Every structure is written in C-alpha cells, then in structure tokens.
C-alpha positions in Angstrom: 174.1 -11.7 97.3 175.3 -11.0 93.5 172.9 -10.3 90.6 173.6 -10.7 87.2 171.9 -8.0 84.5 168.3 -7.6 85.1 166.1 -9.1 81.9 164.3 -6.2 80.1 160.9 -8.1 79.5 159.6 -6.1 76.1 156.3 -7.7 75.9 155.5 -7.2 79.6 156.7 -3.2 79.5 154.8 -2.7 76.5 151.6 -4.2 78.1 152.4 -2.2 81.1 152.3 1.2 78.6 149.0 -0.1 77.3 147.7 -0.5 81.2 148.8 3.2 82.0 147.0 4.3 78.5 143.8 2.7 79.6 144.5 4.5 83.1 144.4 7.8 81.6 141.8 6.8 79.1 139.5 6.2 82.1 140.1 9.1 83.9 140.1 11.5 80.8 136.7 9.9 79.7 135.1 10.4 83.5 136.4 13.9 83.2 134.4 14.7 79.9 131.5 13.1 81.2 131.6 15.1 84.4 132.0 18.5 82.3 129.6 17.5 80.1 127.0 17.0 83.0 128.0 20.3 84.5 127.5 22.4 81.1 125.0 21.2 79.3 123.0 19.3 82.3 124.0 16.4 80.7 122.8 15.2 77.4 121.0 12.1 75.6 124.6 10.3 74.7 126.0 10.5 78.4 124.6 7.3 79.6 125.8 5.8 76.4 129.5 7.5 76.3 129.5 6.2 80.2 128.8 2.5 79.4 131.6 3.0 76.6 134.1 4.3 79.0 133.2 1.7 81.6 133.2 -1.3 79.1 136.8 -0.2 77.6 138.5 1.4 80.4 137.0 0.2 84.1 139.2 -2.4 84.8 142.8 -0.9 83.9 143.9 -0.6 87.3 143.6 -4.7 88.0 145.5 -5.8 84.9 147.9 -2.9 85.6 148.8 -4.2 89.3 149.1 -7.5 87.9 151.7 -6.2 85.2 153.6 -4.6 88.1 153.6 -8.0 90.1 154.9 -9.9 87.6 157.5 -7.3 86.8 158.5 -7.0 90.6 158.6 -11.4 90.9 160.5 -11.4 87.6 163.2 -8.4 88.3 163.0 -6.9 91.5 162.4 -10.5 93.7 165.9 -11.2 94.3 166.4 -7.8 95.5 164.0 -8.4 98.4 161.4 -6.4 99.8 163.6 -4.5 102.3 165.8 -3.5 99.2 162.7 -2.6 97.1 160.9 -0.2 99.8 164.0 1.2 101.1 164.8 2.2 97.0 161.1 3.7 96.9 161.6 6.1 99.9 
C-alpha cells in the first residue's frame, strides 16, 4: 500500500491539547480537594470547589477519546490496526 503524506489537522490537534489540559486540571483540582480535606478537615468551600471541578473538567477524558478516534481515522487508518498496534509495542 502506497501512502501519501499524512495531513496535519491543526484545529483537531489544538482541540486535543485543550482536552489534555482539561484532564490535567481535573486531576490537579482533585488533588487540591483531597489535600484540603486531609489538612483542614475540609472547609466550607470544599463542596463549591468540587462542584466547579466536576462541571468544568469531569468529561474531559470523553472528548479526548473522541478526538483521538477522529485523529486515528483521519491520519492512521490507512495503515491499519495491525501496523498501529505494532508501532505501539
């Protein structure tokens, strides 16, 4: 199979970067909540911070997976699954 140059989808890669940042923020905010609860026994602001964390970052892994699927089908699918997993191994 002869492959041409793979397209670089700037917008999709940028959105993937936003998804990665959202995942990092979800974990960072969760860590802050855990440390706050351990150090101070929780504060009156903990439920508010937790709610904000859930609203802003909760589903970030879902759209990261969707973006990765789009990138696979747009860029890597012509190579096939076998070559994809062989490259990962």
